[in-house]
DSSP file (Angstrom, degrees, kcal/mol; ACC not computed):
  #  RESIDUE AA STRUCTURE BP1 BP2  ACC     N-H-->O    O-->H-N    N-H-->O    O-->H-N    TCO  KAPPA ALPHA  PHI   PSI    X-CA   Y-CA   Z-CA
    1    1 A X              0   0    0      0, 0.0   129,-0.0     0, 0.0     2,-0.0   0.000 360.0 360.0 360.0 133.7  140.0 -199.5   -6.9
    2    2 A X        -     0   0    0      1,-0.1     2,-0.3     0, 0.0     0, 0.0  -0.321 360.0-116.3 -72.3 152.5  137.3 -196.7   -6.4
    3    3 A X        -     0   0    0     -2,-0.0     2,-0.4     1,-0.0    -1,-0.1  -0.626  26.1-154.8 -85.5 143.8  135.7 -196.1   -3.1
    4    4 A X        -     0   0    0     -2,-0.3     3,-0.1     1,-0.0     2,-0.0  -0.904  23.6-104.9-120.7 148.8  132.0 -196.6   -2.6
    5    5 A X        -     0   0    0     -2,-0.4     2,-0.1     1,-0.1    -1,-0.0  -0.348  46.8 -98.6 -64.9 150.5  129.7 -195.0   -0.1
    6    6 A X        -     0   0    0      1,-0.1    -1,-0.1     2,-0.1     0, 0.0  -0.392  21.9-135.2 -65.2 146.6  128.7 -197.3    2.8
    7    7 A X  S    S+     0   0    0     -3,-0.1     2,-0.3    -2,-0.1    -1,-0.1   0.454  82.6  82.2 -85.4   0.0  125.4 -198.9    2.4
    8    8 A X  S    S-     0   0    0      1,-0.1    -2,-0.1     2,-0.1     8,-0.1  -0.745  77.0-135.9-100.8 153.6  124.5 -198.1    5.9
    9    9 A X  S    S-     0   0    0     -2,-0.3     2,-0.2     6,-0.0    -1,-0.1   0.681  86.4 -10.6 -74.3 -19.5  123.1 -194.7    7.2
   10   10 A X  S    S-     0   0    0      2,-0.1    -2,-0.1     3,-0.0    -3,-0.0  -0.826  74.6 -94.4-159.1-168.8  125.4 -194.9   10.1
   11   11 A X        +     0   0    0     -2,-0.2     2,-0.1     4,-0.1    -3,-0.0   0.085  66.2 131.0-115.0  24.5  127.8 -197.1   12.0
   12   12 A X     >  -     0   0    0      1,-0.1     4,-2.8     4,-0.0     5,-0.3  -0.456  68.3-114.5 -74.6 153.3  125.6 -198.5   14.8
   13   13 A X  H  > S+     0   0    0      1,-0.2     4,-2.6     2,-0.2     5,-0.1   0.879 116.7  49.5 -52.1 -44.2  125.8 -202.2   15.3
   14   14 A X  H  > S+     0   0    0      2,-0.2     4,-1.9     1,-0.2    -1,-0.2   0.817 111.2  48.6 -70.5 -31.3  122.2 -202.6   14.3
   15   15 A X  H  > S+     0   0    0     -3,-0.3     4,-2.3     2,-0.2    -2,-0.2   0.923 115.1  44.6 -69.0 -45.2  122.7 -200.6   11.0
   16   16 A X  H  X S+     0   0    0     -4,-2.8     4,-2.7     1,-0.2    -2,-0.2   0.908 113.7  52.2 -66.8 -36.8  125.8 -202.5   10.1
   17   17 A X  H  X S+     0   0    0     -4,-2.6     4,-2.4    -5,-0.3    -1,-0.2   0.910 109.3  47.8 -61.1 -45.4  124.1 -205.7   11.0
   18   18 A X  H  X S+     0   0    0     -4,-1.9     4,-2.4     2,-0.2    -1,-0.2   0.880 111.6  50.7 -65.3 -40.5  121.1 -205.0    8.8
   19   19 A X  H  X S+     0   0    0     -4,-2.3     4,-2.6     2,-0.2    -2,-0.2   0.941 111.1  49.5 -61.0 -47.1  123.3 -204.0    5.9
   20   20 A X  H  X S+     0   0    0     -4,-2.7     4,-2.8     1,-0.2    -2,-0.2   0.908 110.2  49.2 -56.0 -45.4  125.2 -207.3    6.4
   21   21 A X  H  X S+     0   0    0     -4,-2.4     4,-2.4     1,-0.2    -1,-0.2   0.914 113.0  48.9 -59.8 -44.2  122.0 -209.3    6.4
   22   22 A X  H  X S+     0   0    0     -4,-2.4     4,-2.2     2,-0.2    -2,-0.2   0.918 114.1  44.3 -66.3 -42.7  120.8 -207.6    3.3
   23   23 A X  H  X S+     0   0    0     -4,-2.6     4,-2.9     2,-0.2    -2,-0.2   0.914 113.4  50.8 -66.9 -40.3  124.0 -208.1    1.4
   24   24 A X  H  X S+     0   0    0     -4,-2.8     4,-2.5     1,-0.2    -2,-0.2   0.897 111.2  49.2 -64.4 -41.4  124.3 -211.7    2.6
   25   25 A X  H  X S+     0   0    0     -4,-2.4     4,-2.6    -5,-0.2    -1,-0.2   0.927 111.6  47.5 -62.1 -46.2  120.8 -212.4    1.4
   26   26 A X  H  X S+     0   0    0     -4,-2.2     4,-1.9     1,-0.2    -2,-0.2   0.904 112.9  49.0 -66.2 -40.6  121.4 -210.9   -2.0
   27   27 A X  H  X S+     0   0    0     -4,-2.9     4,-2.6     2,-0.2    -1,-0.2   0.911 110.5  50.7 -62.6 -42.9  124.6 -212.8   -2.4
   28   28 A X  H  X S+     0   0    0     -4,-2.5     4,-3.1     1,-0.2     5,-0.2   0.912 109.5  51.1 -63.8 -42.8  123.0 -216.1   -1.4
   29   29 A X  H  X S+     0   0    0     -4,-2.6     4,-2.3     2,-0.2    -1,-0.2   0.889 111.1  48.3 -60.3 -39.0  120.2 -215.5   -3.9
   30   30 A X  H  X S+     0   0    0     -4,-1.9     4,-2.3     2,-0.2     5,-0.2   0.912 113.2  46.2 -70.1 -42.9  122.6 -214.8   -6.7
   31   31 A X  H  X S+     0   0    0     -4,-2.6     4,-2.7     1,-0.2     5,-0.2   0.978 114.8  48.4 -56.2 -56.6  124.7 -218.0   -5.9
   32   32 A X  H  X S+     0   0    0     -4,-3.1     4,-2.4     1,-0.2    -2,-0.2   0.894 112.0  48.5 -56.0 -44.5  121.6 -220.0   -5.7
   33   33 A X  H  X S+     0   0    0     -4,-2.3     4,-2.4    -5,-0.2    -1,-0.2   0.907 113.1  47.0 -65.0 -42.1  120.2 -218.6   -9.0
   34   34 A X  H  X S+     0   0    0     -4,-2.3     4,-2.4     1,-0.2    -1,-0.2   0.857 111.4  51.7 -71.7 -31.8  123.4 -219.2  -10.9
   35   35 A X  H  X>S+     0   0    0     -4,-2.7     4,-2.6    -5,-0.2     6,-0.9   0.901 111.0  47.6 -69.2 -37.4  123.7 -222.7   -9.5
   36   36 A X  H  X5S+     0   0    0     -4,-2.4     4,-0.8    -5,-0.2    -2,-0.2   0.893 114.0  46.9 -64.2 -38.5  120.2 -223.5  -10.6
   37   37 A X  H  <5S+     0   0    0     -4,-2.4    -2,-0.2    -5,-0.2    -1,-0.2   0.919 120.8  37.2 -64.6 -46.1  120.8 -222.1  -14.0
   38   38 A X  H  <5S+     0   0    0     -4,-2.4    -2,-0.2    -5,-0.2    -3,-0.2   0.835 136.9   9.5 -79.0 -34.4  124.1 -223.9  -14.5
   39   39 A X  H  <5S-     0   0    0     -4,-2.6    -3,-0.2     2,-0.2    -2,-0.2   0.476  90.2-117.2-129.1  -9.8  123.6 -227.2  -12.8
   40   40 A X  S  <<S+     0   0    0     -5,-0.8     2,-0.4    -4,-0.8    -4,-0.2   0.477  79.2 112.8  85.2  -2.9  119.9 -227.6  -11.9
   41   41 A X        -     0   0    0     -6,-0.9    -1,-0.3    69,-0.2    -2,-0.2  -0.883  58.7-140.1-112.3 139.1  120.7 -227.7   -8.3
   42   42 A X     >  -     0   0    0     -2,-0.4     4,-2.4    -6,-0.1     5,-0.2  -0.371  32.6-105.2 -80.3 166.5  119.8 -225.2   -5.6
   43   43 A X  H  > S+     0   0    0      1,-0.2     4,-2.6     2,-0.2     5,-0.2   0.909 122.0  53.4 -59.5 -39.3  122.2 -224.3   -2.8
   44   44 A X  H  > S+     0   0    0      1,-0.2     4,-1.7     2,-0.2    -1,-0.2   0.941 111.5  43.5 -61.8 -47.1  120.1 -226.4   -0.4
   45   45 A X  H  > S+     0   0    0      1,-0.2     4,-2.2     2,-0.2    -1,-0.2   0.886 111.7  54.7 -68.0 -35.9  120.3 -229.5   -2.5
   46   46 A X  H  X S+     0   0    0     -4,-2.4     4,-3.2     1,-0.2    -1,-0.2   0.925 106.0  53.2 -61.9 -45.3  124.0 -228.9   -3.1
   47   47 A X  H  X S+     0   0    0     -4,-2.6     4,-2.1     1,-0.2    -1,-0.2   0.887 109.1  48.7 -57.4 -39.2  124.6 -228.8    0.7
   48   48 A X  H  X S+     0   0    0     -4,-1.7     4,-1.8     2,-0.2    -1,-0.2   0.920 114.7  44.1 -68.0 -43.1  122.8 -232.1    1.0
   49   49 A X  H  X S+     0   0    0     -4,-2.2     4,-2.9     1,-0.2     5,-0.2   0.928 112.7  53.0 -68.9 -44.7  124.9 -233.7   -1.8
   50   50 A X  H  X S+     0   0    0     -4,-3.2     4,-2.2     1,-0.2    -1,-0.2   0.899 108.6  49.5 -56.1 -43.9  128.1 -232.1   -0.4
   51   51 A X  H  X S+     0   0    0     -4,-2.1     4,-3.1    -5,-0.2     5,-0.4   0.919 113.7  45.9 -64.8 -45.0  127.4 -233.6    3.0
   52   52 A X  H  X S+     0   0    0     -4,-1.8     4,-1.9     2,-0.2    -2,-0.2   0.877 111.9  50.7 -61.0 -42.4  126.8 -237.1    1.5
   53   53 A X  H  < S+     0   0    0     -4,-2.9    -1,-0.2     2,-0.2    -2,-0.2   0.857 119.3  38.3 -64.9 -38.7  129.9 -236.8   -0.7
   54   54 A X  H  < S+     0   0    0     -4,-2.2    -2,-0.2    -5,-0.2    -3,-0.2   0.926 127.9  29.5 -77.0 -48.1  132.0 -235.8    2.4
   55   55 A X  H  < S-     0   0    0     -4,-3.1    -3,-0.2     1,-0.3    -2,-0.2   0.660  99.8-135.4 -92.2 -21.0  130.6 -238.1    5.1
   56   56 A X     <  -     0   0    0     -4,-1.9    -1,-0.3    -5,-0.4    -2,-0.1  -0.483  60.7  -5.4  89.0-168.8  129.4 -241.0    3.0
   57   57 A X  S    S-     0   0    0     -2,-0.2     2,-0.3    -4,-0.1    45,-0.2  -0.390  72.6-178.9 -69.0 135.8  126.0 -242.7    3.4
   58   58 A X  E     -A  101   0A   0     43,-2.0    43,-3.9    -2,-0.1     2,-0.1  -0.914  32.5-108.0-131.1 151.8  124.0 -241.4    6.3
   59   59 A X  E  >  -A  100   0A   0     -2,-0.3     4,-2.4    41,-0.3    41,-0.2  -0.496  42.0-111.0 -68.8 156.1  120.7 -242.1    7.9
   60   60 A X  H  > S+     0   0    0     39,-1.4     4,-2.5     1,-0.2     5,-0.2   0.852 119.4  53.1 -60.7 -37.5  118.2 -239.3    7.2
   61   61 A X  H  > S+     0   0    0      2,-0.2     4,-2.0     1,-0.2    -1,-0.2   0.875 110.3  48.5 -63.7 -41.7  118.2 -238.2   10.8
   62   62 A X  H  > S+     0   0    0      2,-0.2     4,-2.5     1,-0.2    -2,-0.2   0.920 109.7  51.6 -56.9 -49.8  122.0 -238.0   10.7
   63   63 A X  H  X S+     0   0    0     -4,-2.4     4,-1.5     2,-0.2    -2,-0.2   0.935 111.2  47.2 -53.1 -54.4  121.9 -236.1    7.5
   64   64 A X  H  X>S+     0   0    0     -4,-2.5     5,-2.3     1,-0.2     4,-0.9   0.882 112.0  50.0 -56.3 -42.6  119.4 -233.6    9.0
   65   65 A X  H  <5S+     0   0    0     -4,-2.0     3,-0.4     1,-0.2    -1,-0.2   0.889 109.0  51.4 -69.0 -38.6  121.5 -233.2   12.2
   66   66 A X  H  <5S+     0   0    0     -4,-2.5    -1,-0.2     1,-0.2    -2,-0.2   0.787 113.6  45.1 -75.0 -23.1  124.7 -232.6   10.3
   67   67 A X  H  <5S-     0   0    0     -4,-1.5    -1,-0.2    -5,-0.2    -2,-0.2   0.593 108.9-124.4 -89.6 -12.0  123.0 -229.9    8.2
   68   68 A X  T  <5 +     0   0    0     -4,-0.9     2,-0.3    -3,-0.4    -3,-0.2   0.856  68.7 127.4  72.2  31.7  121.3 -228.3   11.2
   69   69 A X      < -     0   0    0     -5,-2.3    -1,-0.3    -6,-0.1     2,-0.2  -0.808  69.4 -90.3-124.8 161.1  118.0 -228.6    9.6
   70   70 A X    >>  -     0   0    0     -2,-0.3     4,-1.8     1,-0.1     3,-0.7  -0.480  36.8-124.1 -70.5 139.3  114.6 -230.1   10.5
   71   71 A X  H 3> S+     0   0    0      1,-0.2     4,-3.0     2,-0.2     5,-0.2   0.879 110.0  56.0 -51.9 -43.1  114.3 -233.8    9.5
   72   72 A X  H 3> S+     0   0    0      1,-0.2     4,-1.9     2,-0.2    -1,-0.2   0.892 106.4  50.6 -62.9 -37.8  111.1 -233.1    7.4
   73   73 A X  H <> S+     0   0    0     -3,-0.7     4,-1.9     1,-0.2    -1,-0.2   0.918 112.6  46.0 -65.5 -40.9  112.9 -230.4    5.3
   74   74 A X  H  X S+     0   0    0     -4,-1.8     4,-2.9     2,-0.2     5,-0.3   0.911 108.2  56.4 -67.1 -41.7  115.7 -232.8    4.6
   75   75 A X  H  X S+     0   0    0     -4,-3.0     4,-2.7    -5,-0.2    -1,-0.2   0.913 106.8  51.1 -50.7 -47.5  113.3 -235.6    3.8
   76   76 A X  H  X S+     0   0    0     -4,-1.9     4,-2.2     2,-0.2    -1,-0.2   0.934 112.3  45.1 -56.4 -53.4  111.7 -233.4    1.1
   77   77 A X  H  X S+     0   0    0     -4,-1.9     4,-2.4     1,-0.2    -2,-0.2   0.904 113.1  49.7 -64.1 -42.9  115.0 -232.6   -0.4
   78   78 A X  H  X S+     0   0    0     -4,-2.9     4,-2.7     1,-0.2    -1,-0.2   0.897 110.1  51.7 -67.7 -39.3  116.2 -236.2   -0.4
   79   79 A X  H  X S+     0   0    0     -4,-2.7     4,-1.9    -5,-0.3    -1,-0.2   0.923 111.2  47.3 -65.8 -39.0  113.0 -237.4   -2.0
   80   80 A X  H  X S+     0   0    0     -4,-2.2     4,-1.0     1,-0.2    -2,-0.2   0.892 113.4  47.4 -68.1 -36.2  113.4 -234.8   -4.7
   81   81 A X  H  <>S+     0   0    0     -4,-2.4     5,-2.4     1,-0.2     6,-0.7   0.882 110.2  53.5 -68.4 -38.1  117.0 -235.8   -5.3
   82   82 A X  H ><5S+     0   0    0     -4,-2.7     3,-1.6     1,-0.2    -1,-0.2   0.912 102.9  57.4 -60.9 -40.6  116.0 -239.5   -5.3
   83   83 A X  H 3<5S+     0   0    0     -4,-1.9    -1,-0.2     1,-0.3    -2,-0.2   0.826 111.2  42.7 -62.1 -31.4  113.4 -238.8   -8.1
   84   84 A X  T 3<5S-     0   0    0     -4,-1.0    -1,-0.3    -3,-0.3    -2,-0.2   0.236 118.0-110.1 -99.7  12.9  116.1 -237.4  -10.4
   85   85 A X  T < 5S+     0   0    0     -3,-1.6    22,-0.5     2,-0.2    21,-0.4   0.633  84.9 118.0  78.3  12.8  118.7 -240.1   -9.6
   86   86 A X  S   <S+     0   0    0     -5,-2.4    18,-2.1    20,-0.2     2,-0.3   0.708  78.9  25.5 -91.1 -17.7  121.2 -238.0   -7.6
   87   87 A X  E     -B  103   0A   0     -6,-0.7     2,-0.4    16,-0.3    16,-0.2  -0.952  67.3-145.9-136.2 160.5  120.8 -240.0   -4.3
   88   88 A X  E     -B  102   0A   0     14,-2.5    14,-2.3    -2,-0.3     2,-0.5  -0.970   8.9-157.0-123.4 141.0  119.8 -243.5   -3.4
   89   89 A X  E     -B  101   0A   0     -2,-0.4     2,-0.3    12,-0.2    12,-0.2  -0.976  13.8-179.6-120.4 133.4  117.8 -244.5   -0.2
   90   90 A X  E     -B  100   0A   0     10,-2.1    10,-3.3    -2,-0.5     2,-0.2  -0.915  32.5-101.1-128.4 153.0  118.0 -248.0    1.1
   91   91 A X  E     -B   99   0A   0     -2,-0.3     2,-0.4     8,-0.2     8,-0.2  -0.499  36.2-115.4 -70.2 144.3  116.3 -249.6    4.1
   92   92 A X        -     0   0    0      6,-1.9     3,-0.3     3,-0.6     6,-0.2  -0.707  17.8-140.9 -80.2 130.4  118.4 -250.0    7.2
   93   93 A X  S    S+     0   0    0     -2,-0.4     3,-0.2     1,-0.2    -1,-0.1   0.763 100.5  45.8 -70.0 -18.3  118.8 -253.7    7.9
   94   94 A X  S    S+     0   0    0      1,-0.3     2,-0.3     2,-0.0    -1,-0.2   0.726 127.6  20.7 -88.9 -23.7  118.5 -253.2   11.6
   95   95 A X    >   -     0   0    0     -3,-0.3     3,-2.1     3,-0.1    -3,-0.6  -0.781  62.2-161.5-151.2 101.8  115.5 -250.9   11.5
   96   96 A X  T 3  S+     0   0    0      1,-0.3    -1,-0.1    -2,-0.3    -3,-0.1   0.676  89.5  66.3 -60.2 -21.1  113.2 -250.8    8.5
   97   97 A X  T 3  S+     0   0    0     -6,-0.1     2,-0.3     2,-0.0    -1,-0.3   0.773  91.4  76.8 -67.7 -24.1  111.8 -247.4    9.5
   98   98 A X    <   -     0   0    0     -3,-2.1    -6,-1.9    -6,-0.2     2,-0.4  -0.639  68.2-154.9 -92.7 143.5  115.2 -245.8    8.9
   99   99 A X  E     - B   0  91A   0     -2,-0.3   -39,-1.4    -8,-0.2     2,-0.5  -0.961   6.9-145.0-119.0 135.8  116.6 -245.0    5.5
  100  100 A X  E     -AB  59  90A   0    -10,-3.3   -10,-2.1    -2,-0.4     2,-0.4  -0.833  17.5-154.5 -97.1 136.8  120.2 -244.7    4.6
  101  101 A X  E     +AB  58  89A   0    -43,-3.9   -43,-2.0    -2,-0.5     2,-0.3  -0.914  16.2 173.7-114.6 132.2  120.9 -242.0    1.9
  102  102 A X  E     - B   0  88A   0    -14,-2.3   -14,-2.5    -2,-0.4     2,-0.2  -0.958  31.8-112.8-134.2 154.6  123.9 -242.1   -0.4
  103  103 A X  E     - B   0  87A   0     -2,-0.3   -16,-0.3   -16,-0.2     2,-0.2  -0.606  29.7-146.0 -85.8 149.0  125.0 -240.0   -3.3
  104  104 A X     >  -     0   0    0    -18,-2.1     4,-2.1    -2,-0.2     5,-0.2  -0.555  30.3 -99.6-105.3 174.1  125.0 -241.6   -6.7
  105  105 A X  H  > S+     0   0    0      1,-0.2     4,-2.0     2,-0.2     5,-0.2   0.849 125.2  55.2 -60.9 -33.6  127.4 -240.9   -9.6
  106  106 A X  H  > S+     0   0    0    -21,-0.4     4,-2.2     1,-0.2    -1,-0.2   0.894 108.7  48.9 -63.5 -41.2  124.8 -238.7  -11.2
  107  107 A X  H  > S+     0   0    0    -22,-0.5     4,-2.7     2,-0.2    -2,-0.2   0.860 108.1  53.4 -66.4 -36.6  124.7 -236.7   -8.0
  108  108 A X  H  X S+     0   0    0     -4,-2.1     4,-2.1     2,-0.2    -1,-0.2   0.907 110.1  47.9 -66.1 -42.5  128.5 -236.4   -7.8
  109  109 A X  H  X S+     0   0    0     -4,-2.0     4,-1.9     2,-0.2    -2,-0.2   0.932 113.6  46.2 -64.6 -47.0  128.6 -235.0  -11.4
  110  110 A X  H  X S+     0   0    0     -4,-2.2     4,-2.6     1,-0.2    -2,-0.2   0.885 110.0  54.8 -64.0 -38.7  125.8 -232.5  -10.6
  111  111 A X  H  X S+     0   0    0     -4,-2.7     4,-2.8     2,-0.2    -1,-0.2   0.896 105.3  51.4 -59.7 -41.0  127.5 -231.5   -7.4
  112  112 A X  H  X S+     0   0    0     -4,-2.1     4,-2.2     2,-0.2    -1,-0.2   0.913 113.1  46.7 -62.6 -43.1  130.8 -230.7   -9.1
  113  113 A X  H  X S+     0   0    0     -4,-1.9     4,-1.9     2,-0.2    -2,-0.2   0.905 113.0  49.1 -66.1 -39.5  128.8 -228.5  -11.6
  114  114 A X  H  X S+     0   0    0     -4,-2.6     4,-2.6     2,-0.2    -2,-0.2   0.930 111.6  48.1 -66.2 -46.1  126.9 -226.8   -8.8
  115  115 A X  H  X S+     0   0    0     -4,-2.8     4,-2.6     1,-0.2    -1,-0.2   0.885 110.2  52.4 -61.7 -37.9  130.0 -226.1   -6.8
  116  116 A X  H  X S+     0   0    0     -4,-2.2     4,-2.2    -5,-0.2    -1,-0.2   0.902 110.6  48.4 -62.7 -38.6  131.8 -224.6   -9.9
  117  117 A X  H  X S+     0   0    0     -4,-1.9     4,-1.9     2,-0.2    -2,-0.2   0.921 112.4  48.1 -72.0 -40.6  128.9 -222.3  -10.6
  118  118 A X  H  X S+     0   0    0     -4,-2.6     4,-2.3     1,-0.2    -1,-0.2   0.919 111.1  50.9 -61.1 -43.6  128.8 -221.2   -7.0
  119  119 A X  H  X S+     0   0    0     -4,-2.6     4,-3.1     1,-0.2     5,-0.3   0.884 104.7  57.7 -59.5 -39.8  132.5 -220.6   -7.0
  120  120 A X  H  X S+     0   0    0     -4,-2.2     4,-2.6     1,-0.2    -1,-0.2   0.944 108.3  44.9 -53.7 -50.6  132.2 -218.6  -10.1
  121  121 A X  H  X S+     0   0    0     -4,-1.9     4,-2.1     2,-0.2     5,-0.3   0.924 113.9  49.3 -60.9 -45.3  129.8 -216.1   -8.4
  122  122 A X  H  X>S+     0   0    0     -4,-2.3     4,-2.9     1,-0.2     5,-0.6   0.932 112.3  47.4 -63.1 -44.1  131.8 -215.9   -5.3
  123  123 A X  H  X5S+     0   0    0     -4,-3.1     4,-1.7     1,-0.2    -1,-0.2   0.895 110.3  55.2 -63.2 -37.5  135.0 -215.2   -7.2
  124  124 A X  H  <5S+     0   0    0     -4,-2.6    -1,-0.2    -5,-0.3    -2,-0.2   0.924 117.9  31.0 -61.2 -44.8  133.3 -212.7   -9.3
  125  125 A X  H ><5S+     0   0    0     -4,-2.1     3,-1.5     2,-0.2     4,-0.2   0.955 126.0  40.2 -77.7 -55.6  132.0 -210.6   -6.4
  126  126 A X  H ><5S+     0   0    0     -4,-2.9     3,-1.6     1,-0.3    -3,-0.2   0.791 103.9  69.4 -70.0 -25.1  134.8 -211.1   -3.8
  127  127 A X  T 3<<S+     0   0    0     -4,-1.7    -1,-0.3    -5,-0.6    -2,-0.2   0.674  86.6  70.0 -67.2 -12.5  137.5 -210.9   -6.5
  128  128 A X  T <  S+     0   0    0     -3,-1.5     2,-0.3    -4,-0.2    -1,-0.2   0.657  83.9  88.5 -73.5 -16.7  136.6 -207.2   -6.8
  129  129 A X  S <  S-     0   0    0     -3,-1.6     2,-0.0    -4,-0.2    -3,-0.0  -0.567  85.5-114.0 -82.7 145.1  138.1 -206.6   -3.5
  130  130 A X    >>  -     0   0    0     -2,-0.3     4,-2.4     1,-0.1     3,-0.6  -0.396  34.2-105.8 -72.0 157.7  141.7 -205.7   -3.1
  131  131 A X  H 3> S+     0   0    0      1,-0.3     4,-2.5     2,-0.2     5,-0.2   0.882 121.8  49.7 -50.4 -41.9  143.8 -208.4   -1.3
  132  132 A X  H 3> S+     0   0    0      1,-0.2     4,-2.0     2,-0.2    -1,-0.3   0.839 111.6  49.3 -72.1 -30.8  144.1 -206.3    1.9
  133  133 A X  H <> S+     0   0    0     -3,-0.6     4,-2.5     2,-0.2    -1,-0.2   0.902 110.4  50.4 -69.5 -42.3  140.3 -205.7    1.9
  134  134 A X  H  X S+     0   0    0     -4,-2.4     4,-2.2     2,-0.2    -2,-0.2   0.899 111.0  49.1 -65.3 -42.3  139.6 -209.4    1.4
  135  135 A X  H  X S+     0   0    0     -4,-2.5     4,-2.3    -5,-0.2    -2,-0.2   0.897 111.5  49.0 -65.0 -39.8  142.0 -210.2    4.3
  136  136 A X  H  X S+     0   0    0     -4,-2.0     4,-2.9     2,-0.2    -2,-0.2   0.929 111.4  50.2 -61.4 -45.9  140.2 -207.6    6.6
  137  137 A X  H  X S+     0   0    0     -4,-2.5     4,-2.7     1,-0.2     5,-0.2   0.933 110.3  49.1 -58.4 -47.4  136.8 -209.0    5.7
  138  138 A X  H  X S+     0   0    0     -4,-2.2     4,-1.8     1,-0.2    -1,-0.2   0.913 111.6  49.3 -64.1 -42.7  138.0 -212.5    6.5
  139  139 A X  H  X S+     0   0    0     -4,-2.3     4,-2.3     2,-0.2    -1,-0.2   0.935 112.9  47.2 -59.0 -48.2  139.4 -211.3    9.8
  140  140 A X  H  X S+     0   0    0     -4,-2.9     4,-2.2     1,-0.2    -2,-0.2   0.884 111.6  50.1 -67.7 -36.2  136.1 -209.5   10.7
  141  141 A X  H  X S+     0   0    0     -4,-2.7     4,-2.3     2,-0.2    -1,-0.2   0.832 108.8  52.1 -66.6 -32.7  134.0 -212.5    9.7
  142  142 A X  H  X S+     0   0    0     -4,-1.8     4,-2.3    -5,-0.2    -2,-0.2   0.918 110.5  49.0 -69.4 -43.4  136.2 -214.7   11.9
  143  143 A X  H  X S+     0   0    0     -4,-2.3     4,-2.3     2,-0.2    -2,-0.2   0.912 114.2  45.8 -65.8 -40.7  135.6 -212.3   14.9
  144  144 A X  H  X S+     0   0    0     -4,-2.2     4,-2.6     2,-0.2     5,-0.2   0.925 111.7  51.3 -67.8 -41.1  131.8 -212.3   14.2
  145  145 A X  H  X S+     0   0    0     -4,-2.3     4,-2.4     1,-0.2     6,-0.4   0.905 111.2  48.2 -64.9 -42.5  131.7 -216.0   13.9
  146  146 A X  H  X>S+     0   0    0     -4,-2.3     4,-1.3     1,-0.2     5,-1.0   0.928 112.6  49.0 -62.8 -45.7  133.6 -216.4   17.2
  147  147 A X  H  <5S+     0   0    0     -4,-2.3    -2,-0.2     1,-0.2    -1,-0.2   0.904 113.0  45.7 -62.6 -40.6  131.2 -214.0   18.8
  148  148 A X  H  <5S+     0   0    0     -4,-2.6    -2,-0.2     1,-0.2    -1,-0.2   0.859 121.9  36.5 -73.9 -33.8  128.1 -215.8   17.5
  149  149 A X  H ><5S-     0   0    0     -4,-2.4     3,-1.1    -5,-0.2    -1,-0.2   0.504 104.9-121.6 -99.5  -0.6  129.3 -219.3   18.4
  150  150 A X  T 3<5S-     0   0    0     -4,-1.3    -3,-0.2     1,-0.2    -4,-0.1   0.731  76.3 -50.4  68.4  22.4  131.1 -218.4   21.6
  151  151 A X  T 3 <S+     0   0    0     -5,-1.0    -1,-0.2    -6,-0.4     2,-0.2   0.328 101.8 138.6  96.8  -6.5  134.4 -219.8   20.3
  152  152 A X    <   -     0   0    0     -3,-1.1    -1,-0.4    -6,-0.2     2,-0.2  -0.511  55.5-120.9 -73.2 142.2  132.9 -223.1   19.1
  153  153 A X              0   0    0     -2,-0.2    -1,-0.1     1,-0.1    -7,-0.0  -0.591 360.0 360.0 -81.4 143.4  134.2 -224.3   15.7
  154  154 A X              0   0    0     -2,-0.2    -1,-0.1     0, 0.0    -2,-0.0   0.508 360.0 360.0 -88.9 360.0  131.5 -224.8   13.2
């Protein structure tokens, strides 16, 4: 595989960090766009559906907490997904102000398509790396994750 020039002007932590942020943003945008084109779901909506598919029905506040997002942001996503039949919201029998959200069969089908589209983009880009480069990147990302979280698992 051919060697490419570094996208940073130097090797200082801030230069490498800015390069990483730029590349991560670009990759996220490409994944998001491909998912939208292929399945009609954005990455944000896919994360909501994936959480519901994995955890089962959740109250909206639980869903927001599990995603690490503001409740209002999640409410907007859930309302949009409900309008297109991908989730269902039901009243909580113990507290009518709370809504329980669950994924529908339509949502499960769309989730599979979105995840396949996202996987395609990631394989396309990361598949260009040699196995040893991929292993090195994985190790470096694990070290960075450890440093950012103080060793807490995400």
